[in-house]
N, C-alpha and C positions, 0 to 999 in steps of 0.2 A: 502492499500498500503506500504512495505517495503522502508525505505529511505536506501541511499544507505551508507554505511559503511567503506568501505574500498577506495582505489584510485584508479585512473585508471593508466594505464601503462603511457600515456600522463603526467598525474601531476608528476610524477614521475622522469619522463624523464627531462621535466621542471627544476625540482628542482635539480636534480643532474650538469643539463648544468649551472646553475645561481651558485651553489657551485665550481666548476670548473672554470669559470670565477674567481671568488672570490679566490680560492686558487693559480692561475697562478699568480694572479697580488700578490699577498705576495709573491711568489717566487722570480720574477723580484725584489722584493726591498731589498732582501737578497744580491742580487750580486751586484746591487747599493752602498747597505750600506756598502760591504766590500770592492769597488774601494775606496770610502770615507773615509773610514777608512784609507788604505794601504796607499791613498797621504798624509792624515794627520799626518800618522807616520811618512812618511818619512821627511813631511816638520820639524815637531816637530825635526828630528834627526839633519838636516841641521842647524836648529836655534844653537842649541845646539854646534856644530860644528865651527857655526861662534862666539858664546861667546868665545868659548877655544882658537881661533884664537887671537880674538881681547883684550883677555887678556894678552896672551903672548906678542903681539905688544904692548900695552901699558906698557909693563915692559923693553922693550929693547928700545935703542936708537932710537928716530925719524929716523934717519938717515938712514935707513935699504930700501931699494929699494921696488918697488913694486912686487909684485908676483901672481904666482897660480899654484894649487897645489891639486892634486886627493887625496881623503886621501882614505889609503889603507883600502880594504877592507868592504867600505861604500857604494862607487856607486855616492857619494856626490861630487863635484867639489869645492873648495876654492879659490877666487879672493879675491885681498887685495892690497888698494893702500894709502901711507902716503905721504902727501902732506905738505909743509910749507904755510900758510897763506898770502895772498897779504898784507893784512892789518895789520896783527901784527906778526915780524918776531919769536917771543914766542908763539908764537900758532900751533900748527902742527893737522890736520885733518886725522881720520883712516875710513879708512871705508874698512869693511870687506862684501862679498858675499858667500854667500853659497847654493848651487843649486844641485838636482839631477844630475849628467851627463847625462842623457838620455833625461833629460826636463829641460833646462835651463827658462823656463818659470817661474818655480816654484821656484823663489829664494828668499832668505830671505838676507835683507840689514840692515848692523850695522854701525851707524856711531858714532864716540864719538872724543871728543876734548882732544886735552894734551898741559898742558904748560910748556915749559921749560925756 
């Protein structure tokens, strides 16, 4: 008796089905990875803009008023507040928050103390 040397059509179809399922799952990972990378890049940019504003506020006089601004061309909004400590009048607290304008839940918050 001669043995089967080839694959049947059913075996080929099952192999193609398994391969297709694997490839489709890989494709979905690329979309998720791209989304996560974009959010991470935006958050990193917001952190950089928050640090820049914090440095500017630390060099300025502490009696500046609180404020908010949208940084032109970035899609990121910054808010800041400067308050005097209730316990020590020489101590000022600076708080800077930066977040994507369209998604304020992804904010970066920085706090700093300043002595005068």
